[in-house]
Residue, then its C-alpha position, 0 to 999 in steps of 0.5 A: m499499499i505504501v509503494k502504491k501511494l508513493l507511485s501515485l505521487l508521480l501521477c501526471l495530470i495534464l490539464t488541457t480543455t479540448y471542448v467548449a460546450a454551449a454551457n459556457p457563456v456565449p458573447d452577443f457579438d461576432i468578430m471580424s477575424q475568421s478564426g479565434v481563440v481565448t485560452e487560460a494560460a495556466t490550465g489551457q482551457v478554452l474559454y472562447q473559440k471561433n473556428m479554432d481548428t480551421k487551418e490558416y496561414p499564420a504569417s509572422i506569428t510564426k516567430v513565437m515558435t522560432a523564439l521558443v525553439a531558439l531560447e530552448h536550444g541557445k543562450l542569450d549571449d551566444v554570438l552569431t554571424v549573419s550570412e548572405n542567405a539571411v540578408y538577401s533571401v528575405s530582401g524586400t520584406s520586414h528586416i532591420a538591415l543586417c549585413p553579411g558578416e555582421v556579428i550580433t548576439l542571439e538576444e539582439a537577434l531575438y529582439g530584432l525578431m519579436l519587436a521589429s518582426a525582422n525576417d533577416c533575424a529569423v533566418a540568422i537564428a535559424e542557421f545558428i541554432g539548426g546549422s541550416e534554415e531547413e534543419f531548424v524548421k525540422m526542429m520547429n515542427e518536432k516541437a509543435k508535434a511534441l506539444g500537441a500542435l497536430k494541425t501545424h506544419f512550418a516551412n520556414p522560420h519567418g512566416l512568409h507565405a508557403e502553401d505548406h506553412f499553416t496552423t490553427a488558432y488553437d495550435m497557436a495558443l498552445m505554442t504561446g502558452e509553452a513559450m510564456k514558460n520561459p521568462d526571457f521570452v516574456k521579457i523580450s516579446g513584452t518590450v516596448l522599445y529596445t536599443m541595439s548597440p553598434t556592431n562591426k558592420q553598423s556604427e549607429e545604434r538601432m532603435l527597435a519598436n514593438q509593432n503590437a499596438m495593444l501594448k502600453g503606449g500603443k494606439y490600442g493600448y490594453e492595460y492588461a496586455q503583457f506581450g503581443k506579436n503581429g503577422y501579415t501577408s496578403q494570403a494570411a491576412n492579419t494575424m495576432v497573438v496577445e497575452a494579458k493578465r488581470g489579477s490571477l487570470d492570465l489569458i492568451c488571445v489568438v486571432m487570425n485571418c482578419s481582413d482589417g489591420n485595425q480590427k484584429y485589435t478590436d477583436a482581441i480587446k472585446l474577447l479578453d474583456f468578455c472572458y474577464d467579465n464572464f469567467y473566474k478561476t477556482k479549484i475542484d477538490n481532488e477528493v471529489i474525483q474518484p475514477p474507477v480502478a482498471k485491471l492491469s492484464g497480462w498473458f494469463g489474466a489480471i496481474g494488477q491494477v491501474d489507478f487514476s486517482l488524483q493527488e492534487d486539486i484541479e484548477v479550472m475556469l468556470p462561468n460566473g454563477t457556476g459553482t463546483d457543487q453544480l458539476s458532475y463527472s464522468y470517466d472514459i476509462k477502459k476496464s482493462y489495460k495491458k502493460a504499457k509505458e503510459y496509461t490514459a483515460m479521459l475525465t469529462v466535467s459537466k454541468e446539468e449534463e452539458q459538457l464543459f471540458q475534458i481532462p486527459l488523465t495519466g494512470i499509474a500501474t501497480k502489479k499484484i500477483t494473487f494466489y489464484n494467478v499463480v496457480k493459474t499460471i502454473l497450470l498453464i505452464v504445465l499444460l504447455v509442457v504437456l502439449f510440447l511433450a505430446a507434440v514431441v512424442a507424436y513427431y517420433i512416432i510419425d518419424a518412426e513410422r515413416k522410416k519403417k515404411k521407407r525400409r519396407k519400400d527399399r527392401m521391395r526395390r532390392a528384391l525387384r532388382i535381384k529378380k530382374d537380374i536373374 
């Protein structure tokens, strides 16, 4: 029992909302953006969505993933040398006028990437971190897949249009939530103004200004906005990711495919205000969650059990006026699991039979050998041994009979040859 309790402490609960039902408040307005989502950063819970799983071109909000991968694999004081490819392959697009052979730090490149949306910085970062732009893009796609952003595929590190470069509003929220875990990402992407020092190729300072107008001092300045990233191409239209925090509520808003560059801000502000005004964060007591125990099956029957019981309270976002005492819980858990690296199940939280959200659960397996299993295993082994010995005996009997027939035929052939010779 002690071992079981210790193992259960290792239980990993991934709190990810995958469904928004009619039980959640619905705004009395529509947004111009064709896709959008608002999630709570800590829980990943979806509070609002419009076509959140529709594939869209991301444009420069791609750079959220570029920065995330760069920060995971590099250090801010790393020094990189700008290549000709980094400068000329994106000429005519957004840049900070880097020169071939220019030496800058990764930190400076990231400021150029996130504030000025510089495509030359994006390629320079990709080549430094990945060894080549192509290898870095592979790293981006691997990271997206690992995060569960399964409807995302990157073709470059900057977001310039490519037919096979796409994502969804929900996937972008997932990736942004992961990026937010890195304080350097939050600091850099939330900076309004940054002064880049002179370099070996540039004798003057570069002044970089954040292009997101929802940050402090911007045209659409939103007091709770912490950081934001814009994007635009003619194919993607306007896209944006913005994070805002009011009290304990830390929200991520993504809007995509908006035909009006100003309207994307209006959309985001209305959505954030709506979610702040209609949801609150609370906890579900872990003692309320009592998933059924599943069997752990082996070759010869049950060899233990799989427990999905929770050790911690669950943080959730609920609509105003909804208490945890109004919630009901159902479990999608198999009756029996075969031995595996992980055991998954699903907890569904509902209000008045309307599904609010789902929580993936990870189980802990405990082996338990019983006298019945031991006896059954021994009997099965004995049976297998008996069957094996019977097969061996049968083989030798058949083989002996075959050899006997062969000897009889050989004698007949010799007798016929002798008779013929006479």
